[in-house]
N, CA, C and O atoms as a printed pandas DataFrame, in Angstrom:
     atom_number atom_name residue_name chain_id  residue_number  x_coord  y_coord  z_coord
0              1         N          MET        A               1  -19.184   -9.389   11.751
1              2        CA          MET        A               1  -18.187   -8.348   11.630
2              3         C          MET        A               1  -17.565   -8.082   13.002
3              4         O          MET        A               1  -18.250   -8.127   14.024
4              5         N          THR        A               2  -16.278   -7.810   13.010
5              6        CA          THR        A               2  -15.565   -7.650   14.275
6              7         C          THR        A               2  -15.529   -6.219   14.762
7              8         O          THR        A               2  -15.123   -5.969   15.897
8              9         N          GLY        A               3  -15.937   -5.283   13.947
9             10        CA          GLY        A               3  -15.878   -3.897   14.365
10            11         C          GLY        A               3  -14.521   -3.269   14.119
11            12         O          GLY        A               3  -14.270   -2.154   14.576
12            13         N          SER        A               4  -13.637   -3.959   13.406
13            14        CA          SER        A               4  -12.318   -3.382   13.106
14            15         C          SER        A               4  -12.425   -2.564   11.821
15            16         O          SER        A               4  -11.802   -2.886   10.809
16            17         N          SER        A               5  -13.222   -1.505   11.881
17            18        CA          SER        A               5  -13.506   -0.692   10.708
18            19         C          SER        A               5  -12.247   -0.038   10.155
19            20         O          SER        A               5  -11.406    0.447   10.911
20            21         N          PRO        A               6  -12.126   -0.028    8.832
21            22        CA          PRO        A               6  -10.968    0.634    8.231
22            23         C          PRO        A               6  -11.060    2.142    8.398
23            24         O          PRO        A               6  -12.148    2.700    8.546
24            25         N          GLN        A               7   -9.916    2.785    8.372
25            26        CA          GLN        A               7   -9.832    4.234    8.508
26            27         C          GLN        A               7   -9.746    4.901    7.141
27            28         O          GLN        A               7   -9.480    6.100    7.048
28            29         N          GLY        A               8   -9.969    4.132    6.084
29            30        CA          GLY        A               8   -9.956    4.659    4.728
30            31         C          GLY        A               8   -8.699    4.301    3.970
31            32         O          GLY        A               8   -7.717    3.822    4.537
32            33         N          ILE        A               9   -8.756    4.546    2.672
33            34        CA          ILE        A               9   -7.587    4.350    1.826
34            35         C          ILE        A               9   -6.751    5.610    1.930
35            36         O          ILE        A               9   -7.177    6.687    1.514
36            37         N          LYS        A              10   -5.568    5.469    2.483
37            38        CA          LYS        A              10   -4.683    6.610    2.658
38            39         C          LYS        A              10   -3.359    6.421    1.932
39            40         O          LYS        A              10   -2.546    7.343    1.866
40            41         N          THR        A              11   -3.141    5.222    1.386
41            42        CA          THR        A              11   -1.881    4.908    0.734
42            43         C          THR        A              11   -2.157    4.165   -0.563
43            44         O          THR        A              11   -2.922    3.201   -0.580
44            45         N          VAL        A              12   -1.537    4.613   -1.647
45            46        CA          VAL        A              12   -1.621    3.909   -2.916
46            47         C          VAL        A              12   -0.205    3.774   -3.457
47            48         O          VAL        A              12    0.510    4.764   -3.615
48            49         N          LEU        A              13    0.190    2.536   -3.737
49            50        CA          LEU        A              13    1.521    2.264   -4.280
50            51         C          LEU        A              13    1.399    1.923   -5.764
51            52         O          LEU        A              13    0.502    1.189   -6.176
52            53         N          HIS        A              14    2.318    2.470   -6.553
53            54        CA          HIS        A              14    2.332    2.255   -7.995
54            55         C          HIS        A              14    3.653    1.601   -8.402
55            56         O          HIS        A              14    4.716    2.132   -8.081
56            57         N          PRO        A              15    3.617    0.468   -9.096
57            58        CA          PRO        A              15    4.849   -0.094   -9.646
58            59         C          PRO        A              15    5.272    0.758  -10.845
59            60         O          PRO        A              15    4.432    1.148  -11.656
60            61         N          VAL        A              16    6.558    1.043  -10.957
61            62        CA          VAL        A              16    7.054    1.859  -12.062
62            63         C          VAL        A              16    8.298    1.210  -12.657
63            64         O          VAL        A              16    9.089    0.592  -11.944
64            65         N          SER        A              17    8.463    1.355  -13.967
65            66        CA          SER        A              17    9.627    0.761  -14.632
66            67         C          SER        A              17   10.796    1.736  -14.701
67            68         O          SER        A              17   11.946    1.303  -14.785
68            69         N          ASP        A              18   10.531    3.040  -14.666
69            70        CA          ASP        A              18   11.581    4.063  -14.719
70            71         C          ASP        A              18   11.326    5.028  -13.571
71            72         O          ASP        A              18   10.511    5.943  -13.688
72            73         N          LEU        A              19   12.025    4.820  -12.462
73            74        CA          LEU        A              19   11.775    5.586  -11.245
74            75         C          LEU        A              19   11.998    7.081  -11.443
75            76         O          LEU        A              19   11.190    7.885  -10.978
76            77         N          ALA        A              20   13.062    7.468  -12.115
77            78        CA          ALA        A              20   13.363    8.889  -12.303
78            79         C          ALA        A              20   12.264    9.596  -13.094
79            80         O          ALA        A              20   11.829   10.686  -12.722
80            81         N          THR        A              21   11.821    8.980  -14.172
81            82        CA          THR        A              21   10.765    9.587  -14.982
82            83         C          THR        A              21    9.451    9.619  -14.218
83            84         O          THR        A              21    8.749   10.630  -14.233
84            85         N          ALA        A              22    9.114    8.522  -13.550
85            86        CA          ALA        A              22    7.875    8.475  -12.771
86            87         C          ALA        A              22    7.898    9.529  -11.670
87            88         O          ALA        A              22    6.891   10.191  -11.420
88            89         N          LYS        A              23    9.034    9.685  -11.017
89            90        CA          LYS        A              23    9.156   10.688   -9.954
90            91         C          LYS        A              23    8.868   12.080  -10.507
91            92         O          LYS        A              23    8.170   12.864   -9.865
92            93         N          ALA        A              24    9.391   12.395  -11.681
93            94        CA          ALA        A              24    9.148   13.698  -12.296
94            95         C          ALA        A              24    7.671   13.886  -12.634
95            96         O          ALA        A              24    7.118   14.965  -12.421
96            97         N          VAL        A              25    7.034   12.846  -13.157
97            98        CA          VAL        A              25    5.614   12.929  -13.521
98            99         C          VAL        A              25    4.752   13.146  -12.274
99           100         O          VAL        A              25    3.883   14.018  -12.273
100          101         N          TYR        A              26    4.980   12.372  -11.226
101          102        CA          TYR        A              26    4.168   12.502  -10.021
102          103         C          TYR        A              26    4.441   13.818   -9.300
103          104         O          TYR        A              26    3.525   14.400   -8.718
104          105         N          ALA        A              27    5.688   14.299   -9.327
105          106        CA          ALA        A              27    5.993   15.606   -8.740
106          107         C          ALA        A              27    5.238   16.708   -9.483
107          108         O          ALA        A              27    4.714   17.633   -8.862
108          109         N          ALA        A              28    5.184   16.607  -10.808
109          110        CA          ALA        A              28    4.441   17.592  -11.597
110          111         C          ALA        A              28    2.939   17.482  -11.319
111          112         O          ALA        A              28    2.260   18.499  -11.173
112          113         N          LEU        A              29    2.423   16.265  -11.245
113          114        CA          LEU        A              29    0.998   16.053  -10.982
114          115         C          LEU        A              29    0.603   16.619   -9.624
115          116         O          LEU        A              29   -0.396   17.328   -9.507
116          117         N          LEU        A              30    1.390   16.303   -8.598
117          118        CA          LEU        A              30    1.048   16.668   -7.233
118          119         C          LEU        A              30    1.518   18.078   -6.857
119          120         O          LEU        A              30    1.027   18.654   -5.886
120          121         N          GLY        A              31    2.456   18.630   -7.612
121          122        CA          GLY        A              31    2.961   19.971   -7.330
122          123         C          GLY        A              31    3.876   20.045   -6.127
123          124         O          GLY        A              31    4.041   21.108   -5.529
124          125         N          ILE        A              32    4.482   18.901   -5.766
125          126        CA          ILE        A              32    5.379   18.848   -4.604
126          127         C          ILE        A              32    6.541   17.910   -4.901
127          128         O          ILE        A              32    6.460   17.054   -5.782
128          129         N          ALA        A              33    7.619   18.087   -4.150
129          130        CA          ALA        A              33    8.751   17.154   -4.215
130          131         C          ALA        A              33    8.436   15.952   -3.325
131          132         O          ALA        A              33    7.636   16.064   -2.396
132          133         N          PRO        A              34    9.059   14.805   -3.601
133          134        CA          PRO        A              34    8.825   13.640   -2.738
134          135         C          PRO        A              34    9.394   13.865   -1.335
135          136         O          PRO        A              34   10.408   14.543   -1.163
136          137         N          GLN        A              35    8.726   13.286   -0.344
137          138        CA          GLN        A              35    9.222   13.342    1.031
138          139         C          GLN        A              35   10.183   12.189    1.312
139          140         O          GLN        A              35   11.056   12.296    2.173
140          141         N          THR        A              36   10.016   11.089    0.581
141          142        CA          THR        A              36   10.929    9.956    0.670
142          143         C          THR        A              36   11.484    9.749   -0.728
143          144         O          THR        A              36   10.726    9.616   -1.689
144          145         N          ASP        A              37   12.806    9.723   -0.843
145          146        CA          ASP        A              37   13.424    9.624   -2.164
146          147         C          ASP        A              37   14.646    8.726   -2.083
147          148         O          ASP        A              37   15.734    9.167   -1.712
148          149         N          SER        A              38   14.453    7.458   -2.435
149          150        CA          SER        A              38   15.558    6.502   -2.402
150          151         C          SER        A              38   15.515    5.675   -3.680
151          152         O          SER        A              38   14.530    5.734   -4.417
152          153         N          PRO        A              39   16.567    4.901   -3.958
153          154        CA          PRO        A              39   16.574    4.086   -5.171
154          155         C          PRO        A              39   15.518    2.984   -5.173
155          156         O          PRO        A              39   15.173    2.471   -6.237
156          157         N          TYR        A              40   14.997    2.610   -3.997
157          158        CA          TYR        A              40   14.038    1.516   -3.921
158          159         C          TYR        A              40   12.615    1.967   -3.588
159          160         O          TYR        A              40   11.703    1.140   -3.545
160          161         N          TYR        A              41   12.410    3.284   -3.350
161          162        CA          TYR        A              41   11.070    3.776   -3.033
162          163         C          TYR        A              41   11.048    5.296   -3.055
163          164         O          TYR        A              41   11.937    5.949   -2.508
164          165         N          VAL        A              42   10.030    5.848   -3.689
165          166        CA          VAL        A              42    9.810    7.292   -3.675
166          167         C          VAL        A              42    8.392    7.516   -3.173
167          168         O          VAL        A              42    7.446    6.922   -3.690
168          169         N          GLY        A              43    8.241    8.372   -2.167
169          170        CA          GLY        A              43    6.927    8.604   -1.590
170          171         C          GLY        A              43    6.576   10.072   -1.491
171          172         O          GLY        A              43    7.412   10.906   -1.142
172          173         N          PHE        A              44    5.332   10.374   -1.801
173          174        CA          PHE        A              44    4.797   11.732   -1.736
174          175         C          PHE        A              44    3.672   11.783   -0.712
175          176         O          PHE        A              44    2.877   10.848   -0.622
176          177         N          GLU        A              45    3.596   12.856    0.056
177          178        CA          GLU        A              45    2.487   13.113    0.972
178          179         C          GLU        A              45    1.691   14.266    0.382
179          180         O          GLU        A              45    2.191   15.388    0.305
180          181         N          ALA        A              46    0.460   14.004   -0.033
181          182        CA          ALA        A              46   -0.349   15.035   -0.679
182          183         C          ALA        A              46   -1.783   14.988   -0.171
183          184         O          ALA        A              46   -2.493   14.005   -0.383
184          185         N          GLU        A              47   -2.204   16.050    0.499
185          186        CA          GLU        A              47   -3.595   16.173    0.943
186          187         C          GLU        A              47   -4.071   14.966    1.758
187          188         O          GLU        A              47   -5.178   14.470    1.551
188          189         N          GLY        A              48   -3.233   14.502    2.680
189          190        CA          GLY        A              48   -3.614   13.383    3.532
190          191         C          GLY        A              48   -3.469   12.010    2.898
191          192         O          GLY        A              48   -3.844   11.002    3.498
192          193         N          GLN        A              49   -2.929   11.968    1.694
193          194        CA          GLN        A              49   -2.711   10.709    0.988
194          195         C          GLN        A              49   -1.209   10.462    0.843
195          196         O          GLN        A              49   -0.423   11.400    0.710
196          197         N          HIS        A              50   -0.830    9.199    0.870
197          198        CA          HIS        A              50    0.555    8.835    0.583
198          199         C          HIS        A              50    0.560    8.122   -0.768
199          200         O          HIS        A              50   -0.129    7.119   -0.953
200          201         N          ILE        A              51    1.337    8.644   -1.699
201          202        CA          ILE        A              51    1.484    8.052   -3.022
202          203         C          ILE        A              51    2.906    7.535   -3.117
203          204         O          ILE        A              51    3.859    8.305   -2.994
204          205         N          GLY        A              52    3.059    6.226   -3.336
205          206        CA          GLY        A              52    4.379    5.616   -3.386
206          207         C          GLY        A              52    4.689    5.047   -4.755
207          208         O          GLY        A              52    3.816    4.507   -5.434
208          209         N          LEU        A              53    5.950    5.178   -5.151
209          210        CA          LEU        A              53    6.442    4.619   -6.411
210          211         C          LEU        A              53    7.413    3.499   -6.077
211          212         O          LEU        A              53    8.386    3.699   -5.350
212          213         N          VAL        A              54    7.136    2.310   -6.621
213          214        CA          VAL        A              54    7.921    1.118   -6.304
214          215         C          VAL        A              54    8.591    0.625   -7.588
215          216         O          VAL        A              54    7.908    0.135   -8.488
216          217         N          PRO        A              55    9.926    0.750   -7.684
217          218        CA          PRO        A              55   10.619    0.323   -8.906
218          219         C          PRO        A              55   10.386   -1.153   -9.218
219          220         O          PRO        A              55   10.569   -2.019   -8.362
220          221         N          ASP        A              56    9.986   -1.420  -10.437
221          222        CA          ASP        A              56    9.785   -2.789  -10.938
222          223         C          ASP        A              56    8.868   -3.629  -10.063
223          224         O          ASP        A              56    8.978   -4.855  -10.045
224          225         N          GLY        A              57    7.971   -2.985   -9.342
225          226        CA          GLY        A              57    7.008   -3.713   -8.514
226          227         C          GLY        A              57    7.558   -4.226   -7.203
227          228         O          GLY        A              57    6.845   -4.883   -6.445
228          229         N          GLY        A              58    8.837   -3.931   -6.920
229          230        CA          GLY        A              58    9.442   -4.320   -5.651
230          231         C          GLY        A              58    9.459   -5.816   -5.414
231          232         O          GLY        A              58    9.116   -6.597   -6.301
232          233         N          PRO        A              59    9.863   -6.218   -4.202
233          234        CA          PRO        A              59    9.954   -7.650   -3.889
234          235         C          PRO        A              59    8.599   -8.348   -3.886
235          236         O          PRO        A              59    8.528   -9.569   -4.031
236          237         N          GLN        A              60    7.514   -7.571   -3.721
237          238        CA          GLN        A              60    6.187   -8.179   -3.719
238          239         C          GLN        A              60    5.660   -8.429   -5.128
239          240         O          GLN        A              60    4.594   -9.023   -5.289
240          241         N          GLY        A              61    6.393   -7.984   -6.154
241          242        CA          GLY        A              61    6.026   -8.274   -7.535
242          243         C          GLY        A              61    4.751   -7.591   -8.000
243          244         O          GLY        A              61    3.969   -8.175   -8.750
244          245         N          MET        A              62    4.538   -6.362   -7.559
245          246        CA          MET        A              62    3.330   -5.618   -7.955
246          247         C          MET        A              62    3.294   -5.462   -9.472
247          248         O          MET        A              62    4.314   -5.172  -10.097
248          249         N          THR        A              63    2.124   -5.654  -10.056
249          250        CA          THR        A              63    1.955   -5.453  -11.496
250          251         C          THR        A              63    0.938   -4.360  -11.798
251          252         O          THR        A              63    0.754   -3.978  -12.953
252          253         N          SER        A              64    0.276   -3.858  -10.753
253          254        CA          SER        A              64   -0.681   -2.765  -10.907
254          255         C          SER        A              64   -0.721   -2.006   -9.581
255          256         O          SER        A              64   -0.237   -2.511   -8.568
256          257         N          PRO        A              65   -1.292   -0.800   -9.574
257          258        CA          PRO        A              65   -1.373   -0.057   -8.314
258          259         C          PRO        A              65   -2.149   -0.843   -7.256
259          260         O          PRO        A              65   -3.060   -1.610   -7.569
260          261         N          VAL        A              66   -1.766   -0.631   -6.006
261          262        CA          VAL        A              66   -2.448   -1.278   -4.882
262          263         C          VAL        A              66   -2.869   -0.192   -3.899
263          264         O          VAL        A              66   -2.044    0.595   -3.434
264          265         N          ALA        A              67   -4.160   -0.161   -3.590
265          266        CA          ALA        A              67   -4.693    0.750   -2.586
266          267         C          ALA        A              67   -4.611    0.064   -1.225
267          268         O          ALA        A              67   -5.000   -1.096   -1.082
268          269         N          TYR        A              68   -4.107    0.783   -0.238
269          270        CA          TYR        A              68   -3.953    0.239    1.110
270          271         C          TYR        A              68   -4.958    0.880    2.057
271          272         O          TYR        A              68   -4.985    2.097    2.240
272          273         N          TRP        A              69   -5.787    0.018    2.658
273          274        CA          TRP        A              69   -6.739    0.444    3.671
274          275         C          TRP        A              69   -6.017    0.486    5.011
275          276         O          TRP        A              69   -5.361   -0.486    5.384
276          277         N          HIS        A              70   -6.123    1.575    5.730
277          278        CA          HIS        A              70   -5.529    1.694    7.059
278          279         C          HIS        A              70   -6.526    1.140    8.067
279          280         O          HIS        A              70   -7.690    1.540    8.088
280          281         N          VAL        A              71   -6.061    0.221    8.899
281          282        CA          VAL        A              71   -6.923   -0.465    9.863
282          283         C          VAL        A              71   -6.295   -0.408   11.252
283          284         O          VAL        A              71   -5.073   -0.322   11.375
284          285         N          PRO        A              72   -7.123   -0.456   12.303
285          286        CA          PRO        A              72   -6.580   -0.424   13.659
286          287         C          PRO        A              72   -5.973   -1.750   14.113
287          288         O          PRO        A              72   -5.106   -1.763   14.987
288          289         N          ASP        A              73   -6.417   -2.867   13.530
289          290        CA          ASP        A              73   -5.928   -4.192   13.939
290          291         C          ASP        A              73   -5.814   -5.062   12.689
291          292         O          ASP        A              73   -6.805   -5.627   12.226
292          293         N          ILE        A              74   -4.610   -5.165   12.152
293          294        CA          ILE        A              74   -4.407   -5.846   10.873
294          295         C          ILE        A              74   -4.729   -7.338   10.960
295          296         O          ILE        A              74   -5.295   -7.899   10.022
296          297         N          GLU        A              75   -4.378   -7.987   12.068
297          298        CA          GLU        A              75   -4.649   -9.421   12.202
298          299         C          GLU        A              75   -6.154   -9.687   12.260
299          300         O          GLU        A              75   -6.637  -10.647   11.660
300          301         N          ALA        A              76   -6.894   -8.843   12.981
301          302        CA          ALA        A              76   -8.346   -9.008   13.050
302          303         C          ALA        A              76   -8.964   -8.800   11.672
303          304         O          ALA        A              76   -9.864   -9.541   11.277
304          305         N          LYS        A              77   -8.488   -7.798   10.938
305          306        CA          LYS        A              77   -9.043   -7.525    9.613
306          307         C          LYS        A              77   -8.676   -8.640    8.646
307          308         O          LYS        A              77   -9.497   -9.015    7.808
308          309         N          LEU        A              78   -7.460   -9.180    8.738
309          310        CA          LEU        A              78   -7.092  -10.321    7.891
310          311         C          LEU        A              78   -8.017  -11.510    8.158
311          312         O          LEU        A              78   -8.485  -12.159    7.223
312          313         N          ALA        A              79   -8.276  -11.789    9.427
313          314        CA          ALA        A              79   -9.168  -12.900    9.768
314          315         C          ALA        A              79  -10.574  -12.652    9.221
315          316         O          ALA        A              79  -11.222  -13.571    8.719
316          317         N          GLU        A              80  -11.036  -11.419    9.321
317          318        CA          GLU        A              80  -12.385  -11.079    8.869
318          319         C          GLU        A              80  -12.508  -11.216    7.350
319          320         O          GLU        A              80  -13.474  -11.803    6.862
320          321         N          VAL        A              81  -11.545  -10.683    6.601
321          322        CA          VAL        A              81  -11.673  -10.727    5.135
322          323         C          VAL        A              81  -11.405  -12.122    4.578
323          324         O          VAL        A              81  -11.997  -12.500    3.567
324          325         N          THR        A              82  -10.526  -12.896    5.214
325          326        CA          THR        A              82  -10.310  -14.261    4.727
326          327         C          THR        A              82  -11.521  -15.134    5.034
327          328         O          THR        A              82  -11.867  -16.013    4.243
328          329         N          ALA        A              83  -12.161  -14.903    6.163
329          330        CA          ALA        A              83  -13.391  -15.648    6.474
330          331         C          ALA        A              83  -14.485  -15.329    5.458
331          332         O          ALA        A              83  -15.364  -16.152    5.200
332          333         N          ALA        A              84  -14.425  -14.142    4.894
333          334        CA          ALA        A              84  -15.426  -13.723    3.912
334          335         C          ALA        A              84  -15.081  -14.169    2.487
335          336         O          ALA        A              84  -15.894  -14.002    1.578
336          337         N          GLY        A              85  -13.877  -14.737    2.281
337          338        CA          GLY        A              85  -13.535  -15.254    0.959
338          339         C          GLY        A              85  -12.276  -14.713    0.333
339          340         O          GLY        A              85  -11.915  -15.147   -0.762
340          341         N          ALA        A              86  -11.582  -13.777    0.978
341          342        CA          ALA        A              86  -10.311  -13.275    0.450
342          343         C          ALA        A              86   -9.204  -14.303    0.713
343          344         O          ALA        A              86   -9.343  -15.175    1.570
344          345         N          THR        A              87   -8.117  -14.185   -0.030
345          346        CA          THR        A              87   -6.959  -15.059    0.139
346          347         C          THR        A              87   -5.746  -14.202    0.481
347          348         O          THR        A              87   -5.489  -13.190   -0.171
348          349         N          VAL        A              88   -5.003  -14.613    1.505
349          350        CA          VAL        A              88   -3.798  -13.859    1.877
350          351         C          VAL        A              88   -2.754  -14.014    0.777
351          352         O          VAL        A              88   -2.398  -15.130    0.398
352          353         N          LYS        A              89   -2.272  -12.894    0.274
353          354        CA          LYS        A              89   -1.205  -12.870   -0.728
354          355         C          LYS        A              89    0.132  -12.623   -0.042
355          356         O          LYS        A              89    1.127  -13.285   -0.338
356          357         N          GLU        A              90    0.141  -11.669    0.873
357          358        CA          GLU        A              90    1.349  -11.288    1.614
358          359         C          GLU        A              90    0.942  -11.139    3.078
359          360         O          GLU        A              90    0.189  -10.227    3.420
360          361         N          ALA        A              91    1.428  -12.021    3.937
361          362        CA          ALA        A              91    1.067  -11.990    5.357
362          363         C          ALA        A              91    1.534  -10.692    6.006
363          364         O          ALA        A              91    2.451  -10.037    5.510
364          365         N          ALA        A              92    0.905  -10.329    7.104
365          366        CA          ALA        A              92    1.277   -9.115    7.833
366          367         C          ALA        A              92    2.746   -9.184    8.243
367          368         O          ALA        A              92    3.210  -10.183    8.791
368          369         N          HIS        A              93    3.459   -8.104    7.965
369          370        CA          HIS        A              93    4.870   -8.021    8.360
370          371         C          HIS        A              93    5.242   -6.564    8.573
371          372         O          HIS        A              93    4.625   -5.660    8.010
372          373         N          ASP        A              94    6.253   -6.355    9.387
373          374        CA          ASP        A              94    6.720   -5.021    9.736
374          375         C          ASP        A              94    7.634   -4.503    8.627
375          376         O          ASP        A              94    8.579   -5.178    8.218
376          377         N          VAL        A              95    7.336   -3.296    8.148
377          378        CA          VAL        A              95    8.165   -2.692    7.103
378          379         C          VAL        A              95    8.987   -1.530    7.654
379          380         O          VAL        A              95    9.560   -0.754    6.889
380          381         N          GLY        A              96    9.044   -1.411    8.967
381          382        CA          GLY        A              96    9.839   -0.371    9.603
382          383         C          GLY        A              96    8.966    0.664   10.281
383          384         O          GLY        A              96    7.849    0.946    9.845
384          385         N          GLY        A              97    9.488    1.214   11.337
385          386        CA          GLY        A              97    8.780    2.256   12.054
386          387         C          GLY        A              97    7.499    1.796   12.722
387          388         O          GLY        A              97    6.632    2.613   13.029
388          389         N          GLY        A              98    7.368    0.493   12.952
389          390        CA          GLY        A              98    6.171   -0.037   13.584
390          391         C          GLY        A              98    4.988   -0.187   12.642
391          392         O          GLY        A              98    3.874   -0.458   13.089
392          393         N          ARG        A              99    5.213   -0.016   11.354
393          394        CA          ARG        A              99    4.127   -0.152   10.370
394          395         C          ARG        A              99    4.051   -1.601    9.909
395          396         O          ARG        A              99    5.045   -2.188    9.480
396          397         N          LEU        A             100    2.835   -2.170   10.007
397          398        CA          LEU        A             100    2.575   -3.517    9.513
398          399         C          LEU        A             100    1.798   -3.411    8.203
399          400         O          LEU        A             100    0.885   -2.594    8.087
400          401         N          VAL        A             101    2.154   -4.226    7.224
401          402        CA          VAL        A             101    1.424   -4.265    5.960
402          403         C          VAL        A             101    1.107   -5.709    5.602
403          404         O          VAL        A             101    1.807   -6.636    6.008
404          405         N          ALA        A             102    0.043   -5.879    4.836
405          406        CA          ALA        A             102   -0.355   -7.184    4.321
406          407         C          ALA        A             102   -1.159   -6.942    3.059
407          408         O          ALA        A             102   -1.694   -5.853    2.854
408          409         N          THR        A             103   -1.244   -7.962    2.212
409          410        CA          THR        A             103   -2.134   -7.880    1.063
410          411         C          THR        A             103   -2.948   -9.158    0.972
411          412         O          THR        A             103   -2.515  -10.236    1.379
412          413         N          VAL        A             104   -4.147   -8.996    0.421
413          414        CA          VAL        A             104   -5.038  -10.114    0.156
414          415         C          VAL        A             104   -5.552   -9.961   -1.267
415          416         O          VAL        A             104   -5.470   -8.883   -1.855
416          417         N          THR        A             105   -6.081  -11.046   -1.812
417          418        CA          THR        A             105   -6.779  -10.950   -3.091
418          419         C          THR        A             105   -8.244  -11.266   -2.855
419          420         O          THR        A             105   -8.596  -12.136   -2.058
420          421         N          ASP        A             106   -9.090  -10.531   -3.571
421          422        CA          ASP        A             106  -10.513  -10.825   -3.496
422          423         C          ASP        A             106  -10.805  -11.997   -4.433
423          424         O          ASP        A             106   -9.894  -12.447   -5.128
424          425         N          PRO        A             107  -12.020  -12.505   -4.479
425          426        CA          PRO        A             107  -12.316  -13.669   -5.316
426          427         C          PRO        A             107  -12.037  -13.482   -6.811
427          428         O          PRO        A             107  -11.922  -14.462   -7.548
428          429         N          ASP        A             108  -11.929  -12.222   -7.259
429          430        CA          ASP        A             108  -11.622  -11.962   -8.667
430          431         C          ASP        A             108  -10.144  -11.711   -8.918
431          432         O          ASP        A             108   -9.752  -11.407  -10.045
432          433         N          GLY        A             109   -9.315  -11.834   -7.880
433          434        CA          GLY        A             109   -7.876  -11.648   -8.035
434          435         C          GLY        A             109   -7.387  -10.231   -7.832
435          436         O          GLY        A             109   -6.194   -9.969   -7.987
436          437         N          ASN        A             110   -8.280   -9.300   -7.487
437          438        CA          ASN        A             110   -7.859   -7.930   -7.209
438          439         C          ASN        A             110   -7.076   -7.902   -5.900
439          440         O          ASN        A             110   -7.460   -8.543   -4.921
440          441         N          VAL        A             111   -5.978   -7.154   -5.893
441          442        CA          VAL        A             111   -5.141   -7.063   -4.696
442          443         C          VAL        A             111   -5.610   -5.896   -3.838
443          444         O          VAL        A             111   -5.776   -4.777   -4.323
444          445         N          LEU        A             112   -5.820   -6.178   -2.550
445          446        CA          LEU        A             112   -6.211   -5.176   -1.565
446          447         C          LEU        A             112   -5.126   -5.124   -0.497
447          448         O          LEU        A             112   -4.700   -6.160    0.012
448          449         N          GLY        A             113   -4.684   -3.925   -0.159
449          450        CA          GLY        A             113   -3.656   -3.766    0.845
450          451         C          GLY        A             113   -4.230   -3.344    2.189
451          452         O          GLY        A             113   -5.255   -2.665    2.259
452          453         N          LEU        A             114   -3.554   -3.756    3.248
453          454        CA          LEU        A             114   -3.904   -3.368    4.618
454          455         C          LEU        A             114   -2.671   -2.799    5.302
455          456         O          LEU        A             114   -1.567   -3.317    5.135
456          457         N          ILE        A             115   -2.857   -1.737    6.069
457          458        CA          ILE        A             115   -1.764   -1.132    6.834
458          459         C          ILE        A             115   -2.246   -0.877    8.247
459          460         O          ILE        A             115   -3.365   -0.411    8.466
460          461         N          GLN        A             116   -1.375   -1.192    9.214
461          462        CA          GLN        A             116   -1.618   -0.826   10.613
462          463         C          GLN        A             116   -0.384   -0.107   11.116
463          464         O          GLN        A             116    0.725   -0.633   11.031
464          465         N          ASP        A             117   -0.574    1.099   11.641
465          466        CA          ASP        A             117    0.527    1.816   12.274
466          467         C          ASP        A             117    0.419    1.602   13.767
467          468         O          ASP        A             117   -0.646    1.772   14.360
468          469         N          ARG        A             118    1.556    1.220   14.379
469          470        CA          ARG        A             118    1.545    0.983   15.832
470          471         C          ARG        A             118    2.114    2.172   16.548
471          472         O          ARG        A             118    2.193    2.172   17.777
């Protein structure tokens, strides 16, 4: 182990087929309005968690929710989990604001997300 311990799951993204309806449901569930509200992404900040709605699974083709583990060094964590048997699905890339994201699949095909904020 490299010691690049995760900081926990702080982000969960949900693919949605009807963004307007999903936004209303999550706003009612969380009791807050979204902090990010665009045609391609709606995000809520609730109790230290970020809940994101991705229309039609976005360019990454999400078909189910993905939990994102926040890590201090995304490349080190990618190397560690792939050495242990995970497969890179989406290589680390910048999504804006210095945030790097990546996804891997575990041996059973479950998608695990990684985020590093710089």
